[in-house]
MIKE-665343 format. One record per residue (C-alpha): chain; x, y, z. Coordinates in steps of 0.1 Angstrom, whole numbers, plus 5000, padded with zeros to 4 digits. Layout:
<nodes>
<node><chaine>A</chaine><px>X</px><py>Y</py><pz>Z</pz></node>
...
</nodes>
This chain:
<nodes>
<node><chaine>A</chaine><px>5001</px><py>5001</py><pz>5000</pz></node>
<node><chaine>A</chaine><px>5014</px><py>5034</py><pz>4992</pz></node>
<node><chaine>A</chaine><px>5001</px><py>5065</py><pz>5010</pz></node>
<node><chaine>A</chaine><px>5004</px><py>5099</py><pz>4995</pz></node>
<node><chaine>A</chaine><px>4996</px><py>5135</py><pz>4999</pz></node>
<node><chaine>A</chaine><px>4983</px><py>5158</py><pz>4971</pz></node>
<node><chaine>A</chaine><px>5008</px><py>5187</py><pz>4986</pz></node>
<node><chaine>A</chaine><px>5043</px><py>5169</py><pz>4979</pz></node>
<node><chaine>A</chaine><px>5073</px><py>5185</py><pz>4981</pz></node>
<node><chaine>A</chaine><px>5089</px><py>5172</py><pz>4950</pz></node>
<node><chaine>A</chaine><px>5061</px><py>5159</py><pz>4934</pz></node>
<node><chaine>A</chaine><px>5025</px><py>5163</py><pz>4944</pz></node>
<node><chaine>A</chaine><px>5002</px><py>5133</py><pz>4947</pz></node>
<node><chaine>A</chaine><px>4986</px><py>5135</py><pz>4914</pz></node>
<node><chaine>A</chaine><px>5019</px><py>5135</py><pz>4895</pz></node>
<node><chaine>A</chaine><px>5033</px><py>5109</py><pz>4917</pz></node>
<node><chaine>A</chaine><px>5002</px><py>5087</py><pz>4912</pz></node>
<node><chaine>A</chaine><px>5003</px><py>5092</py><pz>4875</pz></node>
<node><chaine>A</chaine><px>5038</px><py>5077</py><pz>4876</pz></node>
<node><chaine>A</chaine><px>5027</px><py>5049</py><pz>4896</pz></node>
<node><chaine>A</chaine><px>5000</px><py>5037</py><pz>4876</pz></node>
<node><chaine>A</chaine><px>5017</px><py>5042</py><pz>4841</pz></node>
<node><chaine>A</chaine><px>5047</px><py>5017</py><pz>4861</pz></node>
<node><chaine>A</chaine><px>5039</px><py>4980</py><pz>4856</pz></node>
<node><chaine>A</chaine><px>5059</px><py>4974</py><pz>4884</pz></node>
<node><chaine>A</chaine><px>5036</px><py>4989</py><pz>4906</pz></node>
<node><chaine>A</chaine><px>5003</px><py>4997</py><pz>4886</pz></node>
<node><chaine>A</chaine><px>4987</px><py>4968</py><pz>4911</pz></node>
<node><chaine>A</chaine><px>4998</px><py>4985</py><pz>4943</pz></node>
<node><chaine>A</chaine><px>4969</px><py>4998</py><pz>4963</pz></node>
<node><chaine>A</chaine><px>4970</px><py>5036</py><pz>4969</pz></node>
<node><chaine>A</chaine><px>4954</px><py>5060</py><pz>4989</pz></node>
<node><chaine>A</chaine><px>4956</px><py>5095</py><pz>4987</pz></node>
<node><chaine>A</chaine><px>4956</px><py>5106</py><pz>5026</pz></node>
<node><chaine>A</chaine><px>4958</px><py>5140</py><pz>5026</pz></node>
<node><chaine>A</chaine><px>4942</px><py>5173</py><pz>5043</pz></node>
<node><chaine>A</chaine><px>4921</px><py>5185</py><pz>5011</pz></node>
<node><chaine>A</chaine><px>4884</px><py>5179</py><pz>5011</pz></node>
<node><chaine>A</chaine><px>4879</px><py>5193</py><pz>4977</pz></node>
<node><chaine>A</chaine><px>4859</px><py>5171</py><pz>4952</pz></node>
<node><chaine>A</chaine><px>4877</px><py>5182</py><pz>4928</pz></node>
<node><chaine>A</chaine><px>4905</px><py>5170</py><pz>4940</pz></node>
<node><chaine>A</chaine><px>4889</px><py>5136</py><pz>4949</pz></node>
<node><chaine>A</chaine><px>4873</px><py>5133</py><pz>4917</pz></node>
<node><chaine>A</chaine><px>4908</px><py>5136</py><pz>4899</pz></node>
<node><chaine>A</chaine><px>4926</px><py>5110</py><pz>4924</pz></node>
<node><chaine>A</chaine><px>4894</px><py>5088</py><pz>4912</pz></node>
<node><chaine>A</chaine><px>4901</px><py>5096</py><pz>4872</pz></node>
<node><chaine>A</chaine><px>4937</px><py>5089</py><pz>4880</pz></node>
<node><chaine>A</chaine><px>4933</px><py>5057</py><pz>4898</pz></node>
<node><chaine>A</chaine><px>4932</px><py>5060</py><pz>4931</pz></node>
<node><chaine>A</chaine><px>4918</px><py>5031</py><pz>4950</pz></node>
<node><chaine>A</chaine><px>4909</px><py>5056</py><pz>4983</pz></node>
<node><chaine>A</chaine><px>4907</px><py>5092</py><pz>4992</pz></node>
<node><chaine>A</chaine><px>4909</px><py>5103</py><pz>5028</pz></node>
<node><chaine>A</chaine><px>4907</px><py>5133</py><pz>5042</pz></node>
<node><chaine>A</chaine><px>4933</px><py>5135</py><pz>5074</pz></node>
<node><chaine>A</chaine><px>4917</px><py>5138</py><pz>5108</pz></node>
<node><chaine>A</chaine><px>4930</px><py>5165</py><pz>5130</pz></node>
<node><chaine>A</chaine><px>4942</px><py>5149</py><pz>5162</pz></node>
<node><chaine>A</chaine><px>4964</px><py>5119</py><pz>5168</pz></node>
<node><chaine>A</chaine><px>4939</px><py>5096</py><pz>5179</pz></node>
<node><chaine>A</chaine><px>4916</px><py>5097</py><pz>5152</pz></node>
<node><chaine>A</chaine><px>4948</px><py>5098</py><pz>5127</pz></node>
<node><chaine>A</chaine><px>4959</px><py>5059</py><pz>5149</pz></node>
<node><chaine>A</chaine><px>4924</px><py>5049</py><pz>5144</pz></node>
<node><chaine>A</chaine><px>4923</px><py>5053</py><pz>5108</pz></node>
<node><chaine>A</chaine><px>4960</px><py>5039</py><pz>5102</pz></node>
<node><chaine>A</chaine><px>4945</px><py>5008</py><pz>5121</pz></node>
<node><chaine>A</chaine><px>4914</px><py>5006</py><pz>5098</pz></node>
<node><chaine>A</chaine><px>4933</px><py>5011</py><pz>5069</pz></node>
<node><chaine>A</chaine><px>4955</px><py>4983</py><pz>5078</pz></node>
<node><chaine>A</chaine><px>4926</px><py>4960</py><pz>5086</pz></node>
<node><chaine>A</chaine><px>4910</px><py>4969</py><pz>5057</pz></node>
<node><chaine>A</chaine><px>4938</px><py>4964</py><pz>5032</pz></node>
<node><chaine>A</chaine><px>4945</px><py>4927</py><pz>5053</pz></node>
<node><chaine>A</chaine><px>4981</px><py>4945</py><pz>5066</pz></node>
<node><chaine>A</chaine><px>4980</px><py>4929</py><pz>5102</pz></node>
</nodes>
């Protein structure tokens, strides 16, 4: 599983997602956009580019920890 943030420092998450989906070695990996954005246009663009899931980061640590645990269960990483 790969977690991406839209606002990356080297490349943005959209560019990285495009690169991953165009490379056969990585195209099969689940990609989750875990970002501060809740904008519908960012969600739609992510889906159009092939993201498996789009999540807005929660504000608190405990909520983020719970989200990470749920993702691990959902994607059978535990």
